[in-house]
N, C-alpha and C positions, 0 to 999 in steps of 0.2 A: 846192183845199184846199192847205192848207202847213204841216207837220211845224212845232215846235218844240219845237227838241231838248232838249231837259229842262226845258220846259215855261221854259224863262229870256222874265222880259216877261212872259208872262201873267196879267195881269191873277186872281185870280182869286174878291176880297172885299172889301168897305171894313174900313180899319177906322181906331180913335182911339187906336190904344195904339203901338203904336211906330213914329214918324219916322226915314227914316233921307238924310240928300244922300250919296250913295258919291261925288263930286266935291269936295265940301270937308270930307269924314268926318267929319261933324258925324253923334251919335244920343240920339232926343229919347225919354224912354218919357210921352206923355201932357204932351209939350207943354217938359218936366223934360228942362233936359240932363244928360246923360248924366255930366260931369266937373263935375256939382256937387248930383246925386243921391248919388255914393261921396262923397264928398267931406261931406254932410250930414245922411245918412240914411241908415238900416238897413234892410235886408235886411223885413221884414214891412211896416216904411210904407210900401216896396215896390210888398211881395204888395198891400199895401188900396191901394194906388195904379191897381196895373192890374186890378186886379175891380173896383175900386168909382169908378172914376175921379177922383177928391180925394183930398189928400192927407191922412188924418186928421186927427183932434183927440187928445189926451192921453186921454179917455175909448174914444172907437171903438178909437185899436189898446189899450187894454187887454182887449176883450173881441173882437179880432181874435183876441191874441196867445192868449189861453184858448182859442177853437175850437182854436185850432192845435194848440194843445197838448194838448186831447183826442183828436188825429189818434196821440198817442203810441204808447197802449195800444193794441198791435199782439193783435189778436186769437188766443188760442192756433193756430189750425191756421194761421193763417200763419207762426209759428214753426214750427211740425213739418215745416214743409213746404219752410224756408229750412235746418231742420237736416238734409234729408234730401238738398239737394244737394251735389257734388263739391267741395270744397275749394278744386280749383283752376277753377270755372268763372267767368267773363267779371262779375265785379259788375252788369251790366247786363242778365248771364240774371236773374239772382237779381232783379234787379228787380222786372223785366217778367213774371216766375213768379212772385211773391207779388202784384203788382195783380193780374193774371189772378184769385190768387185770392179777390183781395177783392171781386169783382168780383162769385164765386158771392154775397155777398149780398145783389147786389140786384135788388130785382122791379119790373117795370113801374116804371122812375123815369122820371118827364115832366119836363122843362125849362121850367126855370122861374129869373128872374133873382133872384129872392129864394134858392131850392131852393140855387142853382150856389154862392152863396158859400157862403154854410154847407159844403156839398159842398167847394167848396172846400176854406175853409179846414180841411178834418177830411185831406183830401189830399198837404194840404203838410205837416202833423203826421207824414202814415204816409211819407211820401218820405224825410223826415228819421229817424225809425224806422229801416226799412226799410235805406237804404244805411249807415249807422252799423252795423249787424247782420248786411253783406253784409261791409261790410271783414271784419267781425274772423272771417264764419265761413271768411275766406279768409285770415283769417292763422295758426288756427285756435284761436281764442281764446274763452271761452261769452260769449254775448251780453249788455248791458248795455240794460237798456230807458234811455232818451229819460225827463231828468226835465226837470219844469216851468224856468224860471228866468227874468234880466230881458232873454232875448235868443236869439235861435233858434240863430247859429250855434256861442254860448256850448255850451247842451244838446246841439247833435250832437256838436259836435267831445270829447264831457264821453263821451259813450256809446259815440260808438268811440273812443276812448283808453284811458276808464276814471280820467283824469286830470281837476280841475279844469284848465280852461286857461288860459293871461295873456293876456296882457291885448291881447298885439301879437299875437296870433293868432287870437282873435275880431275883433279890427279885421278879420284879410286876410281872412281866413273871410266878413264879412260884404258884405266890398267886391267879393269874388271874386263873390258868388252874383250881387251887383245886377247886376255887369256882363255874364254871362250868363241873365240873368232873360229876355230877348226880342230878337227878331233878328225880324221880320217873319212870313215864312212860308218856311224853310229845306222841306227839303224832311220832316222830322221833324213838322216843325206842320202839312206840308200833311195828313201819312199820321192825325193827331189830328183834324185838321177833315175828312178822307173819311171817317174811323169815325165821327165823333160823329154827319157828314147822313143817317148811314139811321138816326138817332133810339137808337145803339148807347149805354149809359150811359159816366159818365167814366175813373172807371176802366181798361175797355176802350180807351179813345176815349186814354187814358195809356199803354198798352202799346200803341196801335199806336204812338203815337210817338217809343215809348224802340223797338221792332225797327229805327224809321227808324233812329237816331241813332244804334243799337251799329257800322254797317256806317263800316268804316274812313275813307270818303267825304265823312262828312260829320261824327261826332263825334269822331272817332280820332286828330283832325289833334295834338290838344298830345300826346298817346302819340305820338309819330311826331315834333315833334319834339322834343322830350327823347331819343327814342334816336338822333339823329338827331347830336345832343349827346356823349351818353355815344360813341358808335360816334369823334368825333372824339377824344375823350381828354383835347388838351393843345390851349391857345389859340394855340398854333407852327405849331398842324400842317392849323388852318383852312383858309390858302391853298390847299395845295396836296391836301385832300379837297374842298375846291369846288373845285377848275380842275379834277382828276380824275372826280367824284362831276356831277359839277353841266352843267360846259361841257363837258363829250369826250363824258361818259359821261350826258346829257342827262336825265339823271335828274327825278323831280319834286326841289323845295327845298318841304321840308317843312314848314310853318308859315306860306307867301308866300301870296300871290295869294284873293281876294277877287272871288264873282263880283258884288255891290253893287259894294264902294269900290274907287277911282278912283284909292286916294293912301293917306295912312296907318289904317290899323281904328282909330279913341278910343279902343275900347276897351284894344289893341297900349299907346298909349303910354302909360297906365296899369297897366296889368300889368307896365308892364316897371321902373316908376318902384315897385309891391308890391316885385311880387321885390327891387328894390333895396335895397331897406329890410328885407326876412327876413334877411339871407344873413350866417349866424354860424360858417358854415362853410371850412375849404381847400375841401372838394371843390362846394360851392354856390359859394365864388364861382371858386374855377377851370371850374365848366358856368353860370355869367355869362358869364365873360370870353368863350371860344368864341360864348356864346348876341348878344352884342355884335359881333363879329367877323367873323359867318358877316351877320345883319343889315349891317351894314354889304359886306360885299361880295355881297350879291345886291340890293340898293338898286344899286349902281353897275351891277350885269348887264339889270338888271331890273324900271328906272324907267321908264326912254324908254316901254316898255309899259302903262304906267299897272300896277305886280303888289308888291306892296307887301307886309308883315310886318302875319299877321294875328293877333286876338283872339288865338290857339291859341300863340303863338309864345314867349311869354315865361308863361302864365300853367304849365304843366304846370312852373316855375320854383319857383314858387309856392308852390302846391301839393307837391312834393318837401319845399317848405321847412317845412310845416306836419303833415312828417311820414306822408303818404299815398307808397304804392309807384305804380311807372309804371303798373300795369296801375289802378286806382281814378281816372283824373282824369277820365275821361268819364263815369262813374258822380256825379261832383259839379261835371261837364256839367249834367249829366238833375238833380243836387234840383238847382238853380235852377229849369230853361231846363221846370220841374213846373207854373211858374208862370205864367209867357210858354203853353204849351201851354192849366194849369186858365179865364185870360184869353178865349186867341183861340175855343176852346170853346165861353167864354156872349157871345162878342158874337156870334160868329155863330150860332144861337140861337136870341139876342134878335134878332137885326139880316135874317138871310139866311137864314133856314131848309130851304137849298131841297136833295136830295139829288142830293151830284161827279158826275156822272156823263160821264165824256167818251166822246167816238167816238176810233178808230182810221180811219185810208186804208187798206183793204184791198190787198195788192200779190203775192197767193196766186195758183195759175190757174185759169184757168174753170172753165168745166161740164163732167165728166169723167164718163164710165161709169161703174158697181161692177159688175164681175164678178165670177163667184165664186169661191173659190181657188183651186179648181185648173184654173182657166183663166190665176194670175196669173204671168208668167214674169220 
């Protein structure tokens, strides 16, 4: 018996959802290249694709959008719970708490393809409403109900900022959500699968995924990479910072490296382009220039070990350009990835509904005799 630390290269399910070639740096959702989906599709279309297997026609996407929009209206008890949470709470904690509250409505939920899709659409709407409300709560602003529109990203940004977003912001948010939508079975998706394999409800399974995503080794990389750029402060200081902290200090370069990719993460290349197109202020241009310099230094230092920047390296710059603070970056990741979690839950229960129950190799002491407390020394 051998231990696979971190379950690296352990396969736990078949999937028709996401295909990754880590050597070539390619990513496909249900056969479609990520570049084509970002360029020519919307978040709702890709969400429909992942849940249903095919791209929707105009009638199907309209119906799917209506089902999502039903989830915008949260129960009053959920709104009250969010309002009572600390204003300095992690937005992911707010999301997880709200999901757990919504799970209280589930009574003997039975998984089936038709009910899964219906429930998943509502949860996507819930996610948009909750995370927008979480942003306003930590900002000290009153909540704004998410309202139906022609685009999920538009509704989300409007509920977050309280004003009509411009077209560039809507397009960036839409594309960013496609990029983060799924990535096979990382820690958070595995946590969702473990929960759903017990036949726990979908809200609880998503809450389990959020709990795993909250850890800085998984979901927090975009925040850490952005804070890294802020610490450097100016492109002229990048080389000295890199030498002292990364080469001499042996610190981890945040936003670099991936368990799967041995070359550039294709999502990172798209995020870099998107971020570069959104630079509106001198500070944004300065941060982007710092990131470019660190990317150059990092690739020069680590490419021989097949370590390259990942999707989180530039995504924080894109989210910041939309107006979100650093502590919202991982919550925006969760907003998108909720679709991937839902798709994997539905797929697992449709094709391989078996309780996930791994084993451990015992390495403790052998048989020991129990003595009374008075005889112990």
